[in-house]
Every structure is written in C-alpha cells, then in structure tokens.
N, C-alpha and C positions, 0 to 999 in steps of 0.2 A: 589873291590874284584872280582877276576875272578871266574866265576861259570858256571856250566852247569845245566840248569833249565828246567825241564819238565813243560809244561803249566798245571796249576791246573784245575780240573774240566773236564778234557778230558781223555777219556779212553786210556790206554796205551797198545799196543800190539806190536806184532811184527811190481839188477842190474842194444851204440853208436847210438846214435840215428842217423837216416839218413833220407832220403826222406824229407829233410827239405825245406819247402817252405817259401818264404818271406824273408825279410832282413831289419827289422826295428831296429835291435839292436844298431848299431853304431849311427844311427840318433837319437834314443830316448835318449841314454846316453850322446851324445854330447850336446843335449838340457839340460839334467840334469846337466852336468858339467858346463854349462853356467849360471845355475840358483842358484848359491851359495849353492848347496847342497853337496859340497865337504867337507869331514871331515878328518882331520889329527888326529893322536893319537889314543886313545882307542875308540873302536866302539862296537856296539851290533849287533851280527849276529844271525839271526833266521834260524834254519835248519829244513826243512820239508822233511822227508824221505818218501819212499813209505809206509813202515810199521815200527813202532817204535822199536820193539824188534829184528828186523832182525840184526844178528851180523855183517853183512856187513855194515849196516848203522851206527850202534853204533861204529864200528871201524873207519869209516870216521869221525864221530863226535869226537872221541877221538884223532884222528890225528890232527884235527883242533885245539882242545883244547891244545894239547901238543905243537903245533907249536906256538900258541899264547904265552904260557908260556916260551918257548925257546927263543922267540924274546924279552922277557922282557916286554911285553904289559900287560895291565890290562883290556882286552876285556871281554865282557859278551857274553856267547854263550847259546842260548835258543834252546832246542831240542824238537820238537813237536812229536805227536804220532798218526797219522791216524790209524783207525782200519780196513780200507779196502784199497786195492791197486787199487784205482780208482782216476782219476783226480778230480771228483766231491767231493770225500771224503777229498781232500786236500784244498778245497775252504775255509772252516771255519778257517783253520789254517793260511792261507794267511791273512784272515781278522783280526784274532787276532794279528798277527805280525804287521799289519798296525796300529792297535789301540795302540800297544805298541811302535810305532814309532822307530822300529829297523832301523839300518843304511843299513843293507844288508839282503836279503833273499836268502838262498841257498837251492834249491829244487831238489830232484830227481823225475822227472815227471813220474807219472803213465800212462799218455798218453799225446799227444801233446797239445790238445785243452782244456782239462777239467778245468784246473785252470788258463788258459791264460788270461781271461778277468780280473780276480782279480789281477793277477800279473801286468797287465798293469795299473791297478788303483794304485798299490803300486808304480810303477815307476813314475806315474803322481804326486805322493806325494813326490818325491825325494828319495825314497828308491831304492837302487841298487839291481838288481836281477841277480843271476847266477844260472845255473843248473849244476848238477854234476851227474855222473853215467848214467842217462837217461834223455834225453833232453825234453824240452817243446817247444812250438812254438817259433822260433827265435825272433819273434816280441815281445815276452813277457819277454825276458831276454837279458842281454848284452853279457854274455860269457857262453859257455858250456864247463865245464871241463870234458873231456872224458878220460877214462882209456886207450883206444887204438882205432885205426882206425876201423871203422865198417867192412870194407872188410877184415882186418887182423883177427878179431875174428871169423867171419864166415868161412874164409878160414882155420884157424887153427883147428876149431872144426871138419870140414868135413875131413880135412887131418888126424886128429887124429883118427876119425872113420875108415877111409880107412886103416890106419896102424893096428888098432885093429882087423879088419875083414880080413886082407890080401887082401883087394881090392875087396871082393866078398861077396854079401849077402843082405838080406832085413834089413832095419833099420827104426826106427821111430824117431820123435822129440817129446820130452815132454817139452813144453814151459811153460811160466808163465801164462800170460793172453792174450786173443785175441787182446787186445788193446795196449799191451806193445810195445813201439816204437822200442826199441833196439832189442828185440828178433825177432820182425817181419822183421826188416832189415837184421838180420843175416840169418833167414830162407829164405828170398828172395834171398840172395846171394848164399846160398847153392843150392837152386833149379836152379838158373842160371848156376852154374858150373856143376851140374849133367846133365843138358840138353845140355851143349856145350863142355864139356871136355871129350874126349874119355878115359881118365884115369879112369873115374867112370862108364864105360859102364856096368860093372857087379854088380853095387850097385843100389838098388832100395829103394826110400823113400816111405814107404807104408802108413804112417799116421802121422798127427800132432795132439797131444793132449795137454791139458792144466791143470796144477796143481794149478792154481789160487793163487799162492804165499803162499800155505799152505802145510805143511809137510804131513798131513794125506791124503789130496786129492792127492798129488803127488805120495805118496806110492801106493794108490789104483789105480791111472791111470797107473802106471808102471806095476802093476800086471795084470790089464786089457789088456794092450798091449801084454804082453807075452802070455796071454791066447787066445786073439783074433787072434793073428798072431803067430801060433806055429813054423813057420820057421824064426821068428825074430832072428837076430844075434846081433843087437846092438841098443842102444838108445842114441841120442844126447840130453843132458838136459842143456839148457843154462839158468839156474836159480839157484841161490845160496842156496835157501831153498830146492829146489826139488831134486837136485842131491844126497845129503847125504841121504835123506829120501828114494829115489828110490833104492839106493845101499843097504841100510839096508833091505828094504822089499824084494828085489830079493835074497839077500844072505840068508835071513831066509827061503825062499821057495826053496833054492838050485838051483835057476836059474842063479845067478851071476856066470859068467865064461862062461856058454853057451851063455849068453847074455852079451855083453861088453857095458860099459858105458863111455861116455866122455861128457864134458860140462864145465860149470862154477860153481865153488863153492870154499869156503875156503879150501885150501889144507889140513889143519889140521883136518878137519871134515871127510875126506875120505882117510886119509893117509894109513890106514890098507888095504883098497881095492886097492889103487895105488900100494902098496908094492907087492901084489899078481900078478899084471899085468892085472887084470880084468877091471880096471878103469884108465882113464887118465883125466887130468884136464888142462884147459887153465886158467892161473892165473897171477896176478900181485901183487904189493905191495899196499894193500888197505889203510894202514896208510898213505902212500905217496899221495894217492888220496885226503885224507883229508888235508894233509899239503899243497898240491898245491892249493886246493880250498880256504884254508885260505888266502894264498898270493893273490889270485885273488880277494877275498872279500876285503882285505885291499886296493888293487890297485883301485878297483871300488869305494870304499868309498872315497878315497882321490882324485878321478878323474885322477889319473895317468894312469888308464886304462879306456877305453870306449867300447872296443869290436871291434875296428876298425882293419881290416886285416893289419898285418905288425907290430903292436905294439909289443914291446919286454919288458920283465921284468925278474927279477931274483927272484927265490923262494928259498931263503936260500941255503942250501947245495944241494938242488935238481938241482940247476943250472939255466940256462937261457932258457926261453920259448918264443915262438912267437905266437901271435894270428893269426889263419888261417882263411880260408873261413867261412863265417857265424858265426864269433865269436868263433870258436872252438879252444880250447887249449888241446893238447894231452899229457897225462902223459908219455907214452912211450910204447915200444913193450911188449906184453904179452909173456909168455913162456908156452910150453907144459910140464906139470909136470909129471914126470915118476919116477920109483924107483931110477934112477940115480941122480936126482936133487931135490928130495922131501925135503931134509933137508934145502934147501935154503928158504923155505917158512914157516914163523912163524905164519901165519894166514890162 
C-alpha cells in the first residue's frame, strides 16, 4: 500500500546550490551499482526537507507521491520533519532512514556539510542519495535535482528588482539563513553583477539580513530594514517562507509600494501583492520538482542512473533529462511572475 508516513516520535514543524567542491558522486554510486544494491520495482523513499511544514517541501513530497501513483507503482514514501533549518538537525533523520533500510534518501540540504557524513554512511550501506531544491556536499549524494540554474535565479531576481525600481535606488536582501547554500550562491552572483555591470550603477545593496526560515522573524527583519534604511526602495527575498511574511508586514505598515519586493515564493501566497505591481516573483512548477525527483530516485534505486555526467533518462511526461556537471539535473527555466502571467501558477 502506497503511503506517505511521518516518522513517529519526532516533532513536526514547518528552498541551486553552487560553489560545489569535490566530485565523489559517480564514483560512489558506481561502486554501489556494482554491489548488487540495485532494486527494480517498488521502493521506499525517505524525504528529508529543511523544515517539515514548509508548503514548498510538502508540495515536492506530494509531487513525488502523485508521480508514484501515476506510474502504477506501490512505493512507500516517508516524509520526515526537522524542527530547525540546519544540517545538524537533519542528522538524526538520516540515521532513522538508515535504520529503516530505505532504498533512497531525498534531502533538501540546509547546508553543504552538516549531514554529509551521515549521508555517506547511508551510501556505504547501499542506500542511494539524491538532493533536491538545495544541495549537500556532492560527495554525499549521487544527483542534485535543481529547480533552475544558480546563475539564472540570481540574475532574474536582480533584474526583477531593477525593473521594479526603474534601475535606481537602495535595496536590501532578506535571505533565509547564513549557511543556506543556494541563497548564498544567488547573493554572490548578485554582488558580482552589481560590481561589474554598468546597468546597475545607480542601484546600491545596503544590507543582507536573515529571516531564519521563520515567518515571524522574516516579518520583523523586513520592518527593521525599512526603519533602519529610510531611503530603502526594495528588498530581494529569496526564501519561500519569508517573502509572503515580509509582504504582509510591510503592507500592514503602509510601506509596501514605497518599498518593492521580489524573490522566491509560492505565487499563490503573494498573488494579491503581485496584482498591484508592488511585488514580483521568480517561480517554477514545484510539483514538477517532486515528480522529477521521483524519477531520479527510481533511476538511482535501479542503478539505471549513477550521477555520471551525460547519463540521460525520461521522467514521464516531463520529458528527457541529462545529468550535467557534478551530478546536477535541472528541472527547467524559471519565470518572472507578474500580473500578466500570474494565472499560470497554481502554487
């Protein structure tokens, strides 16, 4: 019987990685593939999100479950629930999934190194490991299912801010945590373009703050930014929990409009602000991220995939994909959500 099962006894609570060092993925899984750990048919997949109740993560889970059902399989999908968005908080969940002898662990890394050692132990026991949304150390997984290219998201968020501000003014970044791999890569890309592209000569990044993957903290940080920097014209918020919280907080204060927002969040949660033109969003089909992750999990479990560059596979009606550098598989291009295309996004 197919089922989505939270781990009992664990507290349930609630986003390309880059700068990736090392390359142990294909080597490790090639070894695994040769050690008779390949499994055809129904499998057990353990999903470890950053935070359990994050609607982004539960949508990925639901996408994986739906794709399993659509394919006619009888897979078991276990969804765990870390209470803090740190790599160390994910360690006991990796250990539990090892003890449950799952076939595949799918993890959204809170940082590169935090759970890497435990994930390597899982691989040593024949469990296949993939990361999705946010990467872990490449030596600790076989494939990273990425929603879009790192440079694409950073570029689109900064270009969106440029459009909202008319290319002129002070702005800030309200990120998730200081160790978040993907957010840090996007911020680094933004800083590089600000320093080198004359298009941005009249825009100034005045601060980078952190919402700690919590709505209340993010709302307070947004209010602090507009208070501390009275000339602030915009905030880039590359965190799905933080953007809706900040938009609501600034709207309640009457600051939204004077201060424009853009970033990453479920489009449906900020649709009313997008409609007014005060907020833009960079987004993609999150359910499809789960569906693609499911096919990668099945490919790894069966050893049809190892994470080697150049491997190809078909993910149902999503089409054909190719494993890229360092085991990265990219879902597809993201879009800038505006009033003109808001209706395209159901999440």
